[in-house]
N, C-alpha and C positions, 0 to 999 in steps of 0.2 A: 620526519616532521616531529619536533618536539611539542610539549603540551601547550606551551605558550603560543607557538605557531599555529597549532591546530585551533586553540581558542579563538585567536585573531581571525583565522580563516573562516570560521563558522559565523562569527559576528559579522564580518564584512560580508558574507554570502547571504545572510538571512536564511531562513529555513522554508523549503518547500512542502507543499500539501502533499504528502506522499502516498506515498505510494509505497508501496511496492514490496513486493514480496520476494521472497528468496533472493533477490538481486543477484549480483554475479555469484553469490555464494552457492548457487544450485550446481554449478559445474565442479565445485570441489570434491575430491574423493572421500568417502566415509573414513573416518579415523579408526586406526586399529584400536586406539584407546578405548572406544566406544563399546567394543566386546569384551575387553579384558580389565576394565576399570573396577576397581575394588568397590565392595559395598560402601555406601555413604556412611560417615560416622555418626554414632549416636549423640544426639544433642540433649544436654542436660536442661531441664525446664527450671524456671521460666526464661524464655528468650525474648529479647526486645529488638526489633529491627523495622526498618522502614520499607514500605512499598511506594514506589514512584510510577505514576502514569497518567495518561490523559483519560483513561477509562474510569478513573475515580474523580474526574473533573467534569465530565460530561453528563447531561441528564439521563440520556437514554441507557447509559451503562453504570452510572455511580452508584444507584442504590443496589444494583445487582452484584456488582464486584465488591463493594464495601460489606455487603451480607456474607459474602464468601469469607472476607477477612475476619469478620466478627466471629463467625462459626468456627473457623479453622483455630482461631486464637483461643477460643473457649475450649476447644477439644484437645488442644496441645499445651494449655496453660502458657500461651504465647501472647505477646502485646505487639501487634502490628500496627506501625504509626502511618498515617496516610501523609503523602506528599504529593498532591495533584498539581498538574501543570495544563494549561491548553496545549494542544497538540503542537501549535507553531512555536512554543517557547521551550518545550521539554528538552530537546537534544542540547541547545545551547546552555541550559541550566545544567545537565547532567556533566556536560564537558567542563565547565566551569568549576563543579564540584569535585570531579575527578583530577583535575589539575591542582586545585588546592588542597586535596587529601581529604575532603569531606564527604565524598561520596560513599554510601553504604547501604546494606541491604539489598532488595530485588528492585528491578525496574522494567516496566513495559517498554519495548522498542518497536519502532516500525523496523522491518527486516532491512530496509535500505539504510539504516544508521549503524549496522552492527560494525562495519569496517572502521567507521569513525570512533566508535567507542572502543573496539578492540585496540586501537592504535594508542589510546591512553595508557595501555598496560596495566589496568586496573580490575579487569574483569576475571572471574573465577572460571577454571575449566569445570564444566558440568558432566562430564563424560560419565562419571559415576552416577549421577542421578538420571541420567538419560537411559541406563542400562535397564533392559527387561520391562519397559513401561508401555511397549506397544506402540511407540510413535512411528509414523509413516515415514519411509526412507526420505520423501521429498520433505517432510517436516523437518527431519533431523538436518538434512543438507542446509535448509534455510537458516539454521542456527550456527553454522560452521564457517570459520576462516581458516583456510589453510590446514584443515584436518583437526582443528581444535573445536570442541563443542562448547561455544561460549554461550549460546542460548537454548532455551527449551522452548519448541514450537507451542504457540498458543492458539494460532488460528492461520491457515495457509489458503489463499484462494487467488483472485486476480481482479484487476480493474478493467471492466468492458463496458459494453454498451447496453444500456437498457432503455425501453420503451413504454409509453403509455398506450396500450391497444386502443382504448376507447378513443383517444384523438386521432390515431391513425385510421381507425374504421370510419369517423366522421368526415375524414378528408379524402376517403376513397382509396387509401392506401390498403390493399386487400391482402397483401403478403409482405413479409419482412424483406427488405432490400438485401440482395446478395452481392451486388457490385457497388462500386463507388458511383457509377453512372445511375443506377437505380436508386441509390441512396439520395443523390442530388434531386432526381425526380420525385422522390417522396418528400423531401423538405419544401420543394416548390408548391407541389400539391397542398401541404399543411398550411404554408404561409397564405395561400390564396383562399383556402377554406375558412381560415379563422385568424386574422391579423394579430389578435390578441394573444396568441399562442406562440412561443418560441419554438420554431422548428427543431434546432439543435442547441441545446445549451453546452457549447463545447467551450473549455477553458479559454479565456483571453485576458484574465488578469494575470499580471507579470509572475505572480507568485506561483501560479499553478500551470504555466504553460509547459511543464515537463510532458504533459499529455501529448505533446506534439510527437514523442517518441513512436507510438504505435502508428500513427499516420505515416511517418517516415519509413517504417518497416512495411506498410501497406504498399507505398509507392516505390519499394526497392532498395531503401537507403540501408546503410548498417551501422551509423553513428561510431563504432569503434570496430575495426576488423579483426580477424582472428590473429594477425600479426601485432596487434596492440597500437594501430595507427588509427587516429581521428579521421573519419571520413566526412564528416559534416561538410557540405558544399558539393557533394556528388550529385549525380542527376536526379537519383530518387528522392534525397533530401530537399533538393531545390524544388521539384515537382510538388511535392508534399506541402512545403510551406506556401507556395504560390496558389495552390488550390484551398489550402485552408484559410488564407486570406481572401479569396474570392467568396468564400461562404459569407464572411463578416461583412464584405462590401455589398453583396446583395441582400443583406439583412435576414440571412438565414441563421445567424448567430448574433448574439448580443456583446456589445463592449463591455470590458470589466467583469466578466463572468468569473466567479471563483466556485468552488465545490460547495461551500455552505449555502451560498445563493441559489446555485442550481437544485440544491436538495430542497430547500424551501419552495422554490417555484415548482418543482416537479410534485411535490407533496399537495400543491394547491390547484393541481391539474393544469398548470400554465406552461408545461414544457413537454414536448412530444419524445424527444431523444436525448440522452446525456450519458456521460461517463462517470462511473463510480466503481467502488469496491462492492462485493457481494453484501457488505454491510448495509447498503443503502435501503433494503427493503424494510428492515427494523427502524431504521431512522424516519425515512418519508412516510410510512404508514402511521407513525406516532402522532396523534392529535390531528391527523388529515381531515379535512373537511369534505374530501371526495370519498363518497360511499363505496367500500369494498376496493379501495385503491389496491391492496394487496393482490387482489386477483385479477387486476388490469395490468400489472407489471410483468413485462415479457423481457427475458435476457436475450440479446440479440448478437449473433455471431458477427463480427466486425465485417463490414462489406470490403470485398478485395478488388484489387484492380483488375484483374481477369479471371475468369473461371478457372478452378483447379488450384488457385493460390490458397495459402493457409490464413485463415481469419488471425488478426493480430490482437495480441492483449498483453498487459504488463503484469507480471506476478507480483503479489501483494500478500501481506500478512504482518503478523505480530508475533514476537518472541519475549520471552522473559530472561533477563540476564541477572547476574549476581555480582556484587561487588567484593573484592577480597577486603578482609578486616573482621572486626568483631561481629561475631554471630552470624558469619557469612554461611556456615552450614545450616544453621536454622532457616535462613532465608533461603537456601536452594531447597530445603525441604518443602517449604511452602510454594516455591515455583514449581516443584515437581507435582505437588497436589494440584495446584490450579489448572496445570496444563495436561495432566493425565488422569486424574481421579475420573471414573466413569460417570458418576452421579453429578459431579460438578461441571464436567464439559458437556454432558448432554443437556443440562439446565441452561448453560451458557448458550448453547445453540438455540434451545427453545425460546430463551427471553430475547436474544439479540440476532438471531439467524446468522451466527458466525460459525463456519465449518470447523468442526473439531480436527484434532491433529493425531489421533490414535486409531488404530484399525478397529478396536472394540467400539469406540464412538461412532466411527463411520458406518458401522454395521448395526447399530442401534435402530430399532423401528422408527423412532422418533425422526431420526435423520434420514433414513432412507425413503420414507413416504413424503418427504417435502420435495414436490416436483420442481419448485423454483430452485433449490439448491442443485438438484439432479440436473437441471437443464442448464443452469449457469456453468456447472463443472464440465458438462460435455460440449457446450457450445463455445465457451469462453476460456476458462481454465486449460482445457486440454491442448491447447496450441500457444498458451502464453509464454512470454520470453522474460527473461531476468533483465533487470535494469542494467545497462552496460556499464554504468559509472560506479555500481555499488560495491565492488571490490577495492576501490580506491579510497584512502583516508580522506582524500580532497573531494570525495563525491558531491558533498553539499555545494561547494564553490563550482564545481564543474557543471552541476545541474542549474546553478544561479546564472553561470555565464551563459548557458544555452538560452534559458528563459528570457534574460536580458536582451539578447540579440534578436530572439524570436519577436518579442515585443516591439522592439525598435522598428522592425519591419511592419508589423501589424498596424503600428500607429503612424507610420509613414516617415519617421525620422531617418530610416535608412531607405534608399531607393530600390534596391533589389534583395530578393530572397538570397541570392548567390551571395552577395557582398556581406549580408547579415550572417550567413553560416559559414563562409570563410573566415570571418573575423571570430566566430566562436570557436572555430577549430584551431586558430592560431592561439587563442588565449587558453584553451583547455589542454592543449598538447604538452606544455611545460609542467602540468599538474600530474601528468601519468607516472612521472619518475619518483 
């Protein structure tokens, strides 16, 4: 796929709220270059480059990250220019810039975007900057494509299920549901107890229906099998989608729910369960009218179809990449500092509850004593899976096709889940090549 084709694909697809972490990259072997890479070159000061990201666009993280930029620039006699984008616009903008030859500096990426950006041919190999920085193996793998270290890991976790324990207690849900049947029973109790509370703010808005992936896995579907065949339309995926629609039809979920709305409503104490990344705690507790909301949030292992199954979740995270070109080495040193400096990474965790990606930071007392992070890691991230589309340059379009077909069934324009998923499989299959 050339740059123009890639750009057209992305614009046609739109962008999905993402997710995801480590994507399919987690299966790639660690590159030999990562252990033999030469030391990064010395950069002459002053250097000027751009840092692009949604973290410098959003209120919860903007002041924190721009503070790091200013402090680093002052210490290195560097000028780091801000290029903020909303999450839903950034990937398209970066692809357009890469295609036009104007992309430069460092950029924050959702891990799910790495294959798309690597396909532009504009990313710098950061193996030298990953060497001896103490990154976890999972973190390093999250930034690799076919053994090349294109990204340095900034945070790695998962998208999973969270609950407001106070709302569950009020409805008589005395223990976290472990099976799908128990989950349904809990949702029904919550709806009966308080009609003003949304029992499960599952994603139903078209742009974020990628969340159906972990329910497909829960019901035994595979999406793409180990031979590279699209399996949407199999028994597991059909059962998952039929069940998901039944929650909507029974008023246990709301129409047109997206992640932003779900976060707002959870922050206001109006949602019992919803899916989000571990970042959710820092977002929903900020300016929440609910007293001690942070103490009420419980990470929940996703209910399983039958006892003994592994709870499903989607790997999630952010990396920092660097574009080849002027001052690329200076931008790479900034990326290395942002993602591995102990003081910076532990402060980032303290401010935004985002898990760090180095062994030293994970062992820091500040991180270890946070029970929310520990529980989320053991209950959710431990069995999380990579996005099955993430290794493909057309991943954004593949996800868009899936969400379009799922949405068509949820709104009733396609009569059966089987028909919707068969169509998705037929449309996605040519994009695997």
